[in-house]
N, C-alpha and C positions, 0 to 999 in steps of 0.2 A: 505493499498498500502506497512506501515513505516511497517505494519508486514513482509507481504511481505520480501522488501529487506533485515530484524531481519533475516529469515529463511538464506535467501541466505546468504545470512553478513557469516553463521551459517554454511551454504555447502560450502561456497570456505574455508572457516577454514579447514577444513574435507580432502576437496578436496589438497589442503593443507598438510597434514601433510600426504595422502594419498597418495603423488607424491616422498615424503622422504625414507619414508619406499618403495618403489621403489627401491631407488637410491640406497638403503642399497640393499637391497632383493636379484637385479638381472638390475645388472647394464645390463646385453648388450638387458634394453627393452630402454634404448636409440637413440640405432643404428639406430632403425624406424626416429629420426630429420635426421640424413645428405644423398645428394646424392637422391635415389631413394631407401632406407632404408623404408620407409613408406606402397610402397609393396611388400614388404621383408618377413615380418613379423608382426605377430600382437602381439599387445602393448596394454594394461594399456594407454599408452598414444593416438591409437588410438579414446579410450573412450573422452578423455580430449579434443583433437578433433574435434570430432563431439558437443559436449556441448561449446565449445569457439567459432562455425560455429552457433549452433542456435542462444545465443545470439546475433551475429550480425546480423544473419538471422532478428530476429523481432528489431533490428530498423532500419529499412531497407519497414515494414509494419504499414499500421495504428493499434494498435492494443492498447488498453490503458484497455483491459485484462490483463494484466504480466506488462506493460511496463511503468515507469515514464514518467506525465505529460514536464520532465524537457527535455520525452530523444524521443518523442513524440510530441511537438511544432511544429515541423515544417510544420508539413501537415495542410495545408487548410480545412478537416475535422474538427481537431484543434480549431480553428481559432472562437473567439468569438469577431466581431467588437467592441470595443468605440467609442462612440463620443468625440467629445471636441479636441483632439492631433490636435495638428498640424508638422506636414514639418520637423519646424526645432527642436524641441523635439528627433523628431524621430531620422535625423541627427546624432542630437548632441548626443542622447544615442546611436552608432553607431557606432564615437569613439569612446567612452569612450570603449566600449566593445571591439573594436580592440585592444584597446594600452593593456588590459586587457591580452585576447587573446595570443597580440604578447610576453610582458614578459613570460605569456608559455609556449609559443614556445620557446625564447628561454632558459630554461631555463631547457628540453627536453632536443631541441640539445645539449646543457652540462653535462649533463643526458645521450646519448647512444654514446658521446664521449668518457669519462670516460669506459662505457660499451666497447668498443669498442677496447683499450689503453689498458685493463684488456685482451681483448680476444684476441687482436697478438700479446702482453706479453705471453700467454701460462697462467696466472691467472685461467681466466675462461676457460672450455674448451662449447661442448653442451648442458653437466649434468647442469652445475651450472651459463647457461644464459634460459635453463627451465625455474629449478629453479625463477630464476631472474623474467623473464613471469609470474609463480605462485605469487609471494611474490607479484609484482605487480596489479594481480585479485587479492587478500584480501585486497590490498589498497584502491582498486578501493571503495572500498562498506565502506568500514570503514567510505573515505571520504566524502561518505554519507548518514549513517547513525550516526555517533559515530562527526563531525570533520574533514573540508576540510582546509589546508591549502593553496592549494592554491586561494578557495573565498575567503579563512583571509588575506592572504597577496596578493593577488594577481589579484585575481577578480576586488575583493570588492560589488560582486552581496548580494541579497538578503540570496537571497536561491536554492538550487537542481532545482529548477523550472524555476529561472531563468538564468536559467547557461550557457556561451553565448556557449563554450566547454563543454557538458553532454556528446554526442558521437565523440565526442575523447577518451574516455578512452581505445578501444580495437586499437586504435593508437600507446598508448600514452606505454600501456600493452605491445602489440610485437617488440617495435625497439630492446630487445634481439635478433631478430630473421634475424634483419641486417647481423646478423655475423655468422648465422645458413643456411651456403645453404647447400637448399639440400626441395622438395617436403611439407614437414608440416610445416614448418617456415612462410613457405613465399607464403604457397594459405592462412593461416590467415593474415600474415600483406598485402595480396594483399588485400581483401574481405574487413581488417580494413581501407586499402587508401581510398578503393569507401566509405563504409560508411561516413567517412571522406569527399567527397567531394561534396557525393548529398546533407550532411548536409549544406558543405559554401556553394553550389550554392543556394540552400534553402535559405539563411541567407539572396546572397547579389540579388538575386531577389524579399525575403517576409520577408525584417528584424521587419516589422512588428507584426508580428504571432512569435516574437521574442521580445515583448517589452514588458511589463503591460497594457504600459500607454493608448497601443494602441491595448491590446489581455487584456481582461478581463478575459478568462481564469488562466490567469498569477498572478492575484492578489491574492491576502490573504481571503479576501471574500469570494470567490468561489471556495479557493482550498477544491480537494476531497486528496490527495495525505499522503497531512500534515508530509511530511515527518523530518521536522523540528520538530516533536515530539508535537505542540500548539496545 
């Protein structure tokens, strides 16, 4: 799984380079971003839209062949009940995890406000906001396979497998599209919200699936993903 995610990171870097190349060679391709431009002209950005949509669909279905357990642990089919845990311990884990998640949420609201100011002052246009999403797209897997500032400074979780906000990635990634009214970005942002909503509902209904104390599958001894490299 680590090898797969490293290859995906390489693909995302190449995608970023290709997007910049499209911007420099054919700026009209970015007309698909606004309004109903998505349906008016075929553009290389349609392929990017399909890739992003496909990534999110994979987060909504149980599939361990291509997705890490950190993104799939909300599904009951991957839950391996552990013995000996107490409800008080789970409650403490929930409170601790929610505090970390709230810190991330506040930090990303701040990022969103900054992007909104840049857009309202016309420092950023639709093109720059798309490039920002592509930048976040690359950074998302840097957090998985290289180093994650959210884990280190805010969440304090052990690894990606136990990450409380693993499936928040696309919602955070597509925040720039909030300021680009159009079918292209708003459908991406809309599906990202659905992914997070499913994640959060299952977190509230089945928190035992997210904690290594109650789910043996999340423990280091049973890890098959090895995204930490160890």
